[in-house]
C-alpha positions in Angstrom: 127.5 96.9 136.0 127.4 93.6 133.3 128.9 95.9 130.4 130.5 99.2 129.7 127.5 102.2 129.3 127.5 103.5 125.4 127.9 107.3 125.5 127.2 109.5 123.0 128.9 112.8 123.1 126.9 115.4 120.8 130.1 118.3 119.6 128.2 121.5 118.0 129.6 124.2 115.8 130.5 127.4 118.0 130.6 125.3 120.6 133.2 125.1 123.7 135.4 121.8 123.0 136.2 121.1 126.7 132.2 120.4 127.2 132.9 117.2 125.0 136.5 116.6 126.0 136.5 116.5 129.5 133.5 114.8 129.9 135.1 111.8 127.4 138.1 112.0 130.0 136.2 111.9 133.3 134.2 108.3 131.6 137.3 107.7 130.0 139.1 107.6 133.6 136.3 105.9 135.7 137.3 102.2 136.3 140.9 102.5 134.3 143.0 105.5 135.6 143.1 104.8 139.2 143.9 101.1 138.7 146.3 101.8 136.2 147.8 104.1 138.6 147.8 101.6 141.4 148.8 98.4 139.2 145.6 96.7 139.2 143.7 95.1 136.6 141.2 97.3 134.2 137.8 97.8 134.8 136.2 100.2 132.2 132.5 101.0 132.7 132.2 103.5 129.7 132.5 102.9 126.2 132.3 106.8 125.0 131.8 108.6 121.3 132.0 111.9 119.9 129.3 112.3 117.3 128.7 115.5 114.9 125.4 115.9 113.0 127.3 115.4 109.6 130.2 113.6 110.8 131.9 116.7 109.6 134.8 118.3 111.8 133.0 120.5 114.2 134.9 124.0 114.8 134.6 125.7 118.1 134.0 129.2 119.1 137.5 130.3 119.4 139.0 128.2 116.5 140.3 124.8 117.4 138.5 121.9 115.6 137.6 118.6 116.7 137.1 115.4 114.3 134.3 113.3 115.5 134.0 108.9 115.6 130.8 109.6 113.7 127.7 111.3 113.0 124.3 111.4 114.6 122.3 109.1 112.2 125.2 106.5 112.8 124.6 106.0 116.4 122.1 103.1 116.8 122.0 102.9 120.4 123.4 104.5 123.0 122.7 104.6 126.9 123.4 108.1 127.5 124.0 111.2 125.2 125.4 114.2 126.5 125.1 117.4 124.1 127.5 120.1 124.5 127.5 123.5 125.1 127.5 126.1 122.0 127.4 130.0 121.3 123.6 130.2 122.9 122.7 133.1 120.4 123.2 130.7 117.7 120.4 128.7 119.6 117.2 129.3 117.2 119.1 129.4 114.0 120.7 125.8 115.0 117.4 124.2 116.1 115.8 125.1 113.0 117.7 124.1 111.0 119.3 120.1 111.6 117.2 117.1 112.9 118.7 117.0 116.1 115.4 117.7 118.3 113.7 114.5 116.6 116.7 112.7 117.5 117.3 113.3 120.5 113.3 112.9 121.4 114.1 109.2 119.0 117.0 108.2 121.9 115.0 109.0 124.9 111.9 107.0 123.5 114.2 104.0 123.0 115.3 104.4 126.6 118.3 106.7 126.7 119.1 108.6 129.4 120.0 112.6 128.4 122.4 115.0 129.6 123.0 118.6 129.2 125.7 121.1 129.3 125.0 125.0 129.6 123.5 125.8 126.4 123.1 122.4 125.5 120.4 121.8 128.0 118.5 123.9 125.8 118.5 121.6 122.8 116.7 119.2 125.8 114.0 121.3 126.3 113.9 121.9 123.1 112.1 118.3 122.6 109.4 119.3 125.3 110.7 116.4 127.3 112.1 118.8 130.2 108.5 120.5 130.9 107.4 120.2 134.4 110.8 119.0 135.2 113.9 120.3 137.2 116.6 121.7 135.1 119.7 124.5 135.1 121.6 126.4 133.2 123.9 128.9 133.3 123.0 132.0 134.8 123.8 133.9 132.0 120.8 132.0 129.7 118.7 131.6 132.3 116.0 134.3 131.9 116.3 133.8 128.0 115.6 130.4 128.6 112.9 130.9 130.8 110.6 133.0 128.6 111.5 130.5 126.0 110.6 127.3 127.6 108.1 128.5 130.1 106.6 125.3 131.5 110.4 123.9 132.5 111.3 124.6 136.3 114.6 126.2 135.6 116.5 126.3 138.7 120.0 128.5 137.8 121.4 128.0 141.2 122.8 124.2 140.8 125.4 123.0 139.4 124.1 119.9 138.1 120.0 118.2 138.4 118.8 115.4 137.6 115.0 114.6 137.1 113.2 111.1 135.1 116.3 110.4 134.1 117.0 114.0 132.4 120.5 115.7 133.3 121.7 119.1 133.5 125.2 120.9 134.2 124.8 124.8 134.5 128.1 126.2 133.4 131.2 124.9 130.5 133.4 124.0 133.9 130.0 122.1 134.9 130.6 119.7 132.6 133.2 118.1 134.8 130.6 118.0 137.9 127.7 116.8 135.2 130.0 113.9 134.3 131.3 112.5 137.6 127.7 112.7 139.2 126.8 110.4 135.6 129.6 108.3 137.0 128.1 107.7 141.0 125.0 107.2 139.2 126.0 104.4 137.1 128.8 102.8 138.5 128.2 104.1 142.6 130.2 106.3 144.6 133.0 104.8 145.2 134.0 104.5 141.8 133.1 108.6 141.2 135.5 109.2 144.3 138.3 107.1 142.6 137.8 108.6 139.5 138.1 112.1 140.6 141.0 111.3 143.0 142.5 109.9 139.6 142.2 113.1 137.8 142.8 115.0 140.9 139.7 117.1 140.9 137.0 117.9 143.1 133.8 115.6 143.8 130.8 117.3 142.5 128.7 119.6 144.8 126.0 118.3 145.7 122.9 120.2 145.3 119.9 117.8 145.2 119.2 118.1 148.5 121.4 119.8 151.6 124.1 116.8 151.8 121.7 113.6 150.2 122.5 112.1 146.4 119.1 111.0 144.9 118.5 107.1 144.5 119.0 106.8 140.6 115.3 105.5 139.9 114.3 104.7 136.3 112.5 107.7 134.0 109.0 108.1 134.9 105.7 110.3 134.4 103.8 110.3 137.6 103.9 113.5 138.6 102.5 112.7 142.2 105.5 110.6 143.2 107.7 112.6 141.3 106.3 115.4 144.4 107.0 112.8 147.0 110.4 112.2 145.8 111.2 116.1 145.7 109.4 115.6 149.6 111.7 112.9 150.5 115.2 114.3 149.2 114.2 117.5 151.1 113.2 116.2 154.6 115.3 112.8 154.5 117.1 113.7 157.6 113.8 114.1 159.6 110.9 111.4 160.6 108.2 111.2 157.5 104.6 109.5 158.1 104.0 107.7 155.1 100.2 107.6 155.7 100.4 111.6 156.0 102.1 111.7 153.2 99.9 109.4 151.9 96.8 111.2 152.8 98.1 114.8 151.2 98.2 113.1 148.1 95.2 111.9 148.6 96.3 108.3 148.0 96.2 105.1 150.4 98.9 104.5 151.9 99.4 100.4 150.1 98.5 102.8 147.2 101.3 104.8 147.7 103.9 102.0 148.0 102.7 100.4 144.7 103.0 103.7 142.6 106.0 104.4 144.4 108.1 101.3 143.8 106.1 100.6 140.0 107.8 104.5 139.2 111.1 104.1 141.1 112.2 100.7 141.6 112.6 101.6 145.4 110.4 101.6 148.2 109.7 105.0 150.1 111.5 103.6 153.1 114.6 102.5 150.6 114.3 105.4 149.0 115.1 107.4 151.9 117.6 105.2 153.8 119.4 105.7 150.3 119.6 109.3 150.5 120.4 109.2 154.4 123.4 106.7 153.5 124.8 109.0 150.5 124.5 111.9 152.6 126.7 110.3 155.6 128.6 109.1 152.9 130.2 113.1 152.2 129.9 114.0 155.6 132.9 111.6 156.1 134.8 111.8 153.0 134.7 116.1 154.2 135.6 116.1 157.7 136.1 114.5 161.4 132.7 115.2 162.5 131.7 112.5 165.4 130.0 109.2 163.7 127.6 110.1 166.0 127.0 113.5 165.3 126.9 112.1 161.4 124.0 109.6 162.4 122.0 112.2 164.2 122.5 114.5 161.1 121.1 112.6 158.0 118.1 111.0 161.1 119.4 108.4 163.2 119.2 108.6 166.8 120.7 105.4 167.6 124.3 105.4 166.2 124.5 101.8 166.9 121.9 101.5 164.4 123.8 104.0 161.8 126.5 101.6 161.7 124.8 98.8 161.3 122.7 100.6 158.6 125.6 101.9 156.7 127.9 98.6 156.8 125.2 96.6 155.3 125.3 99.3 152.1 128.8 100.1 152.1 130.5 97.0 153.3 132.7 99.3 155.7 132.1 101.0 159.3 131.7 104.8 159.2 135.2 104.5 160.3 137.0 102.6 158.2 134.8 104.3 155.7 136.5 107.6 156.5 140.1 106.0 157.0 139.6 105.3 152.7 137.6 107.9 151.4 138.2 110.8 154.3 140.4 113.7 154.4 144.3 112.9 154.7 145.7 113.8 158.2 149.1 114.9 158.0 150.9 113.7 161.1 154.2 114.7 162.7 155.8 114.2 165.5 154.1 117.0 167.4 151.4 116.1 166.6 148.5 113.3 168.4 146.5 111.5 166.6 
């Protein structure tokens, strides 16, 4: 990343301030906190501002107020917009009385990624941008949102969803999961892991497909390619015939490759490889499973080939990676290595 990303956190009256403060602290910590703790040069990855609709302080549902940096219309350009959670029963009144929905549409049209937490997801849904896309929200309002936004593919069993540059977090404290997920997407896995460890929070549980973390692909409207992306995320650990995938979608393999690269920025094989490496990283971080079994679990029967691919992507062998990022092993005189 050549420059820090500009992030605008949109706060709402009668909301939950943790959905603003939590993400702000996560974004602030990325590239800063761990470096400070280790005495290393700080490398900030995000510039974060909090905006309210009119620039005035917002009052939370429990009576605590927050003073924003600016009003919404003062934000001329931002890379990422994150909408915080408000009391959902106020949604209809809120949507009809503010300019936030058209502002979100304009931000998205000019290249901003959009993210919503809990009931904040509804404001993205209100724009129509989530139609036909995956989204999550709090389980308590999921049915209400299904009725109001029937074209959205609601998946409330997930903490975090990502689809075509639109990100959703399921509940109030899923704001931390979503923020760390965004740090990983924009800054890379190691920075996200350092950020989580420096804040002493658990890295976000990935719910895209098993253990796989989907590569960050540019927003696109190619429905067939979105369907194929989902297929690859569901089956990354198995052999996938691109000829068969192309035939199932009434495409030639050449057309599939061209459209997939144009839509996502990756060739299908590269995309699958990134899914597999992401899955392997998480397995190495979370346990002591032998490398050969991990290779097989993510789709590589040849563990030597897997080791080579893994090192090419991470700069470390699987064992080196686990020693650096895996679970701590306490030693004592009565324990063998």
